[in-house]
N, C-alpha and C positions, 0 to 999 in steps of 0.2 A: 832418418827416414822422412822423408818431405811428404810422401802421399801413403796414408796407411792403408792396411787391407782394411776392407769392408765387406759388409753383407747386409741383407735386410731381415727384419722381423720375420716376417714371412718365411723368407729362405731358412732361418734359423729354427721356426717351427716346424716346417715341411720336409726339412733335410738337415735335422740335426748333426747326424754322423757324418755327413759331408763337411759341415762347418768346422766340427770336432777335429775332423782329419786334416783339414787345411789348417788349422791353428797349429795342431800339432808339426806340420811339415813347415809352416812358415816361422815357427818358434817366437811368435809375436801376438799383441793384441790383436783382435779383430774388431772394428767399430761396427756397430749394429745400428742402423739407420730405420726411422719408421715415417714414413710418409716425406722423405727427404731431409729429415732432421735426426742428427744424432741422438739416441736414446740411451745407449749401453756400449759395455764392451765385453769381449769374451776373451778369454785366454785360457789355455789348457793348465793344469795344476804344474806340470813341470816348469813352465814357461814363468808362470806366478812365482814359483819357488827360487826360480834362478834371478828375477828380478829383484824380489825381495831380500834375498841374500847380498847381490850385486849392489845394492844400494844402502846396505849396512842399517836397513829400516829397523830390524830387529834389536839393535844394540845401541846405538845413540843419536842425539840430535834431538831437535823438538819434534813434535808429531806432525805440525804442518809441512815442514821441510822433508821429512820421510815420507809423506803422502806424495808430495809434488814428486818427488823423485822416483816412487814407484809408478806413477801415473805417466812419467815420461813427458812432462809438459812441454809445449812448443813455445817458441818466441812469439812475438805477436806478429813477426813478418812469415813466420811458419803457417800459423794460424790464418792470417789473412790470404796467402798463397791457396792454402787447402779450400778456404772459402771461395776463392775465386774459381779454381779447378771444378768444385762441386756446383758452383751456379753456371758454369760453362755447360756440364754434364748435362743439366736439368734443361739449358735451353735448347740442347740438340734432340731433345726427346720428340719425337713425333707423334701426336697422340693418335693417328691413324693406325700406328703400330700395334696399339692396345685395343683395338676392336675385334 
């Protein structure tokens, strides 16, 4: 997945059930942004268990590699591409739309 599913902290606070429903539907983690900065991740419990079991995090390997496997870390190129897309999206925001 190049572009992750995202939501805002405000959306999470105001529409928790919608975010939960979306997480269950997409069966993946949702990045939570606050002021255009990634602040956290939300995923439903079934997705967490599936990722935990598929990464063998519960059975072997060193702790850091297990955590990275669970987190689904990106390559530098994937992270750079994501940052570029977020920057482009922020540039297209018209402040007049928020008045």
